[in-house]
N, C-alpha and C positions, 0 to 999 in steps of 0.2 A: 504493500500500500504506500510505502514511502515515496516511490517514484511515480505514483499514479498521476499526480497533477502535471508533472513534467511531460509524461507520455501523452496526456490528454491535450495539453497545449501544443505539443509538437504535431499531433494528429490534426488539430484544427488548423495549424499553420500550413500543413501539407495540403489540406483540402483547399484552403484559400489560394495558395500558390498554384495549385492545379487548375482552379477555376480561372485564374488570371491567364495562365498559359493557354488554356482552352480558348479563351476569348481572342488571344493573339494569334494562335495557330489556325483558328477557324477561318479568319479572313484570308490567311495565307493559303489555306487549302482551296478556298473558293477560286482564288486567282489561278492556282495551279490547274484546277479542274477546267476552268474556262480556257486556259491556254492550251492544254494538251488533250482535253476531252476524256481524261481517264478518271475512273473511280479509284480513290485511294483508300486502302484498308489497312488498319493497324492490327498486327498480330503479336500477342505477348506470349513469351515462352519463359519457363523456369530453368531451362537447360543452360549449361556453361561449357567452356572449352571447345573440344573438337566437335561436340554435338552441334554447337552453333554454326560451325563451318558447313556441316552437312545440311542443316536446316536452311542456311542462306543459299546453298547450291540448289536445293529443291525450289525455294521461293523464286530464284532467278529463272529457273526453267518455267515455272508457272507464269511469271510475268511475261516471258518471251512468247509463250503460247497463247496468252490472253492480252492482246495489245490495249484493250479497253479497261483493264484492271491493273492497278499497281499495289502490291502488298509490301508494306514496310515492317520489318522484324524489329521487335522491341524485347531485348534480353534483360530480364529483371533479376535473374539468379536468386541469391539468398534473400532478396528483399521482395520476392514475388508477391506474397500475400499482402504485405504492407502497401505496395504500389497498386495492386488490384483493388484493394479496399478503398484507398484514397481516390482512385479513378472513378470507382462506382459512386462514392459519396459526392464527387464533384461533377457527376453526369458526364464524365470524360473517360469512360472505360474503353479499352481497345475493342474493335469490332469483333475480333476472334481472340480467344484466350485458352491456354491450357487449363484444365480443370480436374479436380478430384473430389473436392469438398462441396458437392452439390447441395446438401442440406443447408449449408451456411449461405451460399450465394444464389440459390434458386430464384429469389425475387428479382434479381438483376439480370437474369438470363432469359433468352428467347426459347420457348418450347419448340422442339424440332419435329414433332409428330407429323405435321402436315407436309413438311419438306420430305421426310422419309417416305411417307405414304405415296407421294407423287413419283418417287423413284421405283415403286413396285416392291412386291414381296421378295423377289429374288435378291434385290439390293440389301434389304434388311437381313435376310436369312443367311447371307454370306458372312456376317459377323457371328461369332460364337454367342449363343443365346444367353449364357451366364453373364456376359459383359453388359448387356442392356440393363440389368438390375442395378449395376454399379454406376450407371450414367443416367439414372432416372430417379425422380422423387414424386411421391403422391400420384403415381400412375402416369406421369408425363416424362418424356425423354428430353433431357436438357443438354446432352453431349453425345458426340460420336466417339466410339472407342478408338484409341490410338495404339496403346500398348498395355501390357499387363504382366503380372507374375502371380502364380499360385505359390504355395509353400510345399516343400518336399523335405525328406530326410536326406541330408548329406552324410556320407560315411567314408571313413579313412580306410581304403583297401589294404594299405600296408599293415595297419594294426590288426585287421581281420586275418590277413595272411600269416602274421607272426603267431597268432593264437590258433590257427587252423580252423577258423570259424567261417561257415558259409555266408556269402553275402545275402543281405535281406532281399526278399522277393515280394512282388505285388501280391496283395491279399493278406499280408501279415497283420497281426493284431498287436495291441499294446502289451499283452502278455509276452508275445514274441520279442518285442523290443526290450522289455525289462530283463528277460532271460539272456538276450544277447548282450545287454549292458553289463550284466553280472559277469559274463564270461570275459568281456573285454577289460573289466576293472582289475587293475594291478596296483595295489597300494604301495608295494615296494618300489615300483618304477614311477609312481605318481601318475598313473594313467587311469582315467575314469571313463566309463562306457558312454555316458550321455550328458549333454549340457543344455541348459536353457537359461534365459535371462532371469536374474534375480528380481528385476523390476520389469515384468513383461509388459508389452504394449497392450492395453486392454482391448483395442481394436483387433489385434492379431489373436489374442488368447481365446476369443469366443469360438474359433473354429474347433477347438477341442471339445467344447460343449456340444456343438452341432454333431460331431462324430458320435456323441453318446446320446443323441436324440433329445437334446435340450438347448437352451440358449439363455442369455441374460434376461430377456423380456419376451412376452408374447406379442402377438400382432398389434395389440392395443397399447403396448409400452409398459405393461405391469411387471414389476420386478418380483413381487411376492409370488411364490409358487413356481418360479422359473430360476432365478439366480440361486435360490436356496432349495431347489428341488433335489430329491435323492440322487438323481443322475449327475447333477451339477456338483453336489457334495462329493460324490464318488470320484469325479474327475479331479477335483482339487486335492483330495486325499491321495490319489494315485501319484501325482507329482510330488506332494510332500513326502510320501513314503519312500520314493526313490532317493530323495535326499537323505532321509533317516537311515536308509539301508546302505548308503555310501556308494550307490551305483550311478549317481548323477550329482552334478555340481551346478550351482548357479553362477552366472558370469555377468560382468558389466555390459558386455555386448551380447551378441547372439550365440557365440561359441566358436565363430570362425577362427579367431586368433588362437584359441586353445587347440583347435584341430590342426591348424598350420604347424604348430609347435610339436605335434604328436602326443599331446596330453589328453586328448578327447577323441573318442571313436565315432560319435554321432552328434549331430545337432540339426535343428530345423530352421529353415528360412527360405527366402525367395531366390529368384534367378540372378540377383545382383552379384553373387560370388562366382559365377561361372568363369568369367574372364580373369578375375583375380587369381583363382585357384589354378587356372591353366597357365597363366604367366608365372606363378610361383612353383609350378612343377609338382603340385600336390596330386598324388595318386588317389583319386576319389571316385565315388559313384553316387547316384541319387536313386531314391525309391519313393513311392507314394507314401503318404502318411499312414500310420497304422490305424486299424479300426477297433472299435469296441465290440467284441463279439461278432454277431452277424451283420451289424450295421456297416454301411459304406462310410469310409472316411471322407471328410469334406475339408476344404481349405478356404480361408479368407482370400479375397482377391485384392491385390494392390493394382488398381486400374488407373490409367491416365486417359483423359479424353480431351476433346476440344469443344468449347461452347461458344455461343454467339451472344453478344450483349443485346438486351432487349431494346437498347437505345440506339443501336446501329442504324445509320441512315441508308445503308446499302445491303440489305439482308439477303437478297437473291445472289448478289456477287459474293457475299461472305460465305453463303452455303456452297457456292461453286468451288471456292477455295477449300472449304472443309472437306468436300468430296475428294478433291485432289489429294489433300493431306492424309486422308485415311484410305486412299485407293491402293491398288495392287503395287504400282511402281514405288510409291513412298514406303509401303510396308516392306518391300524387298530391300530398299536402300538402307533402312534402319535395322535390318536383320542381325547385324553384327553386335548390336547392343540392346535390342528390344525384341521381345517375342511377338511375332505377327498376330493380328487379331482377325484376319480373314481366312476362312476355310480354304478358299481357292489358292492362296499363297502357301498355306501349310501343305496342301496337296502338291502344288507344282515344285516346291522346294524340298519335298520329301522329308519334312520335319518329323513326321510320325515314324520314320525309319531311324531317326537319330536316337541312340540309346539314352541320351541325357534329356534332350528337349521333349521327347515324347511323354516323359513322366509329368511334365508341367501341364501338358494338354490333357492327359488322363485325369489329373486332379481338377482341371478346369471343367471338364464335361461332367464329372460326378459331383461337382459343387453347385450345380444349378439348383435354384429354388431356395437358397439360403439368403436372407437379407440381414446385413449387419445392424446391430442395435443403433449405431450412429445414424442410420437412415430412418429409424422408427421413433426414437425418443425425441422430445422437444429440447432437451438440455443435455446433449451428449457430453459437452465439455465438463459439466459438473459431475455427471455420472462417471466419466472417465477418471476424474480425480479421486472419487470415492473408491473406485475399483482398484486404483493404484495403492490406496491404503490397505485394502483387503489383501492384495498380493504381498504387501510388506509384512503384514501380520502372519500370513500363512507360510511364506518362504524364507523370511529372514531367520538365520540360524540362532539369533539371540531371543527370538520370540517363539516361532513355530506353534502358533495358536491352533487349536482344533478347528478345521475348516467349517464344520457344522455350526459351531458357535459364531464364528466370524460372519458367515453368510446369512445366518438368521438375524444377527444384529444389523447387517447391512440393509435389509429390506424393511426394517421398522420405520 
């Protein structure tokens, strides 16, 4: 609370400055449009570094192919949310913007259902169905999918080989994972079978509840009877018991650092580590998340999309660019650092034959139908903070409170 006034004043100053800039740039834009007859679109991205070079290359191509439209790239990097929020507040949002937090920004975005409908069923069906759920709010589509990752289990093949343990296979269960973690654990060599964050991201952790047939809330946003359901309690107890049994450790990160150093046999996360592990020469494999009994395992989706400002003056031109940005060529261009979202690209590039990438698509297909609580509840930020305290009490070695007690207290 100490710096709240400063932040508030800075935010107000940013908005005023943005409004003044808008007034100045608006007259300039009109002169430019009158001079060259082009529609100018602003496109905001959160990417940095080499990704920006690739994005500019694609934009240059689009501009060359569409002489009546000029797209200007605005790279916000780490200040993305701050600048987007200020732009929206000043009625000066970019025409097109990268988006993931649709519940927060939905009132400033243009619903895309009519644009998508005009392109026909074949157009929409080429995107993986699961991804529409992550680009929609309240039954309306606000973004086109650009990239995604599901979560999988990474495992260190060298540690498995040293112990003569078979690599995990699709269809395995949490009992199998615990048994494997037990075999991998070697206290003398300071090797532990499994690692997970000591302070899990509440958004990510919900996927474990889904795999056990429950969730934080029901479709109406009720915590009681869901967060503290028997299956939810069972899930938290399982993770806590792995720590008590010494076959798992909690980490500050996700567990990738410990796996790189040979201290951990398995951890769970998204596709972000594929390039890093390859460059580091780590002998690793991936497998789908384990299931609870006969249930299918499900993964949270980290999905990026692009959205249109509801205040854009050039919506048809904006959607034309959005089609290009999510089309087959752009999907293929980004394939080195982003999993394609189009079925046609996955097929043409034979990604289902890739022993690593196909696992992410398996998890994508079997995670359809699950909606994160962040898309259901009205105050996810507060609930997320409360859940972080729940995790702290259950997983912190100095506390390790009974999950049933903590979860029952949390829903009161």
